C-alpha positions as CSV (number, residue, x, y, z in Angstrom):
1,X,-13.0,13.0,2.2
2,X,-9.6,11.6,1.3
3,X,-9.2,10.4,-2.4
4,X,-6.1,8.4,-3.2
5,X,-4.1,8.3,-6.6
6,X,-1.4,5.8,-7.0
7,X,1.8,6.0,-9.1
8,X,5.1,4.3,-9.4
9,X,4.2,0.8,-10.7
10,X,6.1,-0.9,-13.4
11,X,8.4,-3.8,-14.3
12,X,11.1,-5.0,-12.1
13,X,13.4,-8.1,-12.0
14,X,13.4,-10.5,-9.2
15,X,15.5,-9.2,-6.3
16,X,14.9,-5.6,-7.6
17,X,13.1,-2.7,-6.0
18,X,10.2,-0.4,-6.8
19,X,8.6,2.4,-4.8
20,X,4.9,3.2,-5.0
21,X,3.4,6.5,-4.2
22,X,-0.1,7.5,-3.3
23,X,-1.1,11.1,-3.4
24,X,-4.3,11.8,-1.4
25,X,-6.5,14.9,-1.6
26,X,-8.4,16.0,1.5
27,X,-7.8,18.1,4.4
28,X,-8.0,15.1,6.8
29,X,-5.2,13.2,5.3
30,X,-2.9,13.6,8.4
31,X,-5.5,12.1,10.7
32,X,-6.4,9.2,8.4
33,X,-4.8,5.8,8.6
34,X,-3.8,4.5,5.1
35,X,-2.9,1.1,3.6
36,X,-1.9,-0.8,0.6
37,X,-3.6,-3.9,-0.9
38,X,-2.9,-6.0,-4.0
39,X,-4.7,-8.2,-6.4
40,X,-3.1,-10.7,-8.6
41,X,-4.8,-12.1,-11.7
42,X,-7.5,-14.6,-10.7
43,X,-7.0,-14.0,-7.0
44,X,-8.8,-12.0,-4.4
45,X,-7.6,-8.6,-3.3
46,X,-5.3,-9.0,-0.2
47,X,-3.8,-6.9,2.5
48,X,-0.3,-5.8,2.1
49,X,0.6,-3.0,4.6
50,X,-1.0,-0.3,6.8
51,X,0.2,2.7,8.7
52,X,-1.5,4.6,11.5
53,X,-2.4,8.3,11.2
54,X,0.6,9.4,13.3
55,X,3.1,7.0,11.6
56,X,3.7,5.5,15.0
57,X,2.6,2.1,14.0
58,X,2.7,-0.1,10.9
59,X,1.6,-3.6,10.0
60,X,2.4,-5.9,7.2
61,X,1.3,-9.1,5.7
62,X,3.5,-12.1,6.4
63,X,4.4,-12.4,2.8
64,X,6.0,-9.0,2.6
65,X,7.3,-8.5,6.1
66,X,11.0,-7.6,6.0
67,X,10.8,-6.7,2.3
68,X,8.3,-3.9,2.1
69,X,8.2,-0.6,4.0
70,X,5.1,1.5,4.3
71,X,5.6,5.3,5.2
72,X,3.9,8.6,4.9
73,X,4.7,12.3,4.5
74,X,1.8,14.3,5.8
75,X,3.2,17.5,4.5
76,X,2.9,16.1,1.0
77,X,-0.4,14.2,1.6
78,X,1.4,11.1,0.3
79,X,1.9,7.6,1.5
80,X,4.6,5.3,0.1
81,X,5.3,1.6,-0.3
82,X,9.0,0.7,-0.8
83,X,9.3,-2.8,-2.2
84,X,12.6,-4.5,-2.0
85,X,13.8,-8.0,-2.9
86,X,10.8,-8.4,-5.1
87,X,9.6,-11.7,-6.2
88,X,7.5,-13.0,-9.1
89,X,4.7,-13.8,-6.6
90,X,4.5,-10.0,-5.9
91,X,3.2,-9.4,-9.4
92,X,-0.2,-7.7,-8.9
93,X,-2.2,-4.5,-9.2
94,X,-1.5,-2.5,-6.1
95,X,-4.2,-0.3,-4.5
96,X,-3.9,2.5,-2.1
97,X,-6.7,2.4,0.4
98,X,-8.1,5.0,2.9
99,X,-8.8,3.1,6.1
100,X,-11.8,3.5,8.4
101,X,-9.7,2.4,11.3
102,X,-6.3,0.9,12.2
103,X,-5.4,-1.7,14.6
104,X,-1.7,-2.2,15.4
105,X,-0.3,-5.6,14.5
106,X,-3.4,-6.7,12.7
107,X,-4.1,-7.2,8.9
108,X,-6.7,-4.9,7.5
109,X,-9.8,-6.3,5.8
110,X,-11.5,-4.9,2.7
111,X,-14.4,-4.0,4.9
112,X,-12.2,-1.6,6.6
113,X,-11.5,0.5,3.6
114,X,-13.5,3.6,2.9
115,X,-12.1,4.5,-0.5
116,X,-9.7,3.0,-3.1
117,X,-7.2,4.4,-5.6
118,X,-7.4,3.3,-9.2
119,X,-4.5,0.8,-8.9
120,X,-1.0,0.6,-10.4
121,X,0.4,-2.4,-11.9
122,X,3.6,-4.1,-10.7
123,X,5.2,-7.0,-12.7
124,X,8.2,-8.9,-11.4
125,X,10.1,-11.1,-13.9
126,X,12.2,-14.0,-12.8
């Protein structure tokens, strides 16, 4: 079973960048689709990005498309979220997710997550 642990959150100014990392234990990481979700204060957890097990396909929420990039390094059992041109609306706790499945071009739902990381906080100031 793959267990994720996030790192890399922090404070950034609007227009700045941050890169989140998710180190995942487990021998099946390379064959497991992975994703990122986020939850802002008082709001529901929402999909951000997902990547297929082979890195051949990625999907993004409309709100981050063109600004965020998800990638993975199977040799390091790590998935990344590069966040550029950050906006105050991106302020949230970000969660790495092990996905049960992946469908190209579609947003993932919470029901499609088999395990979560503990979360890392991202704060964007204006």
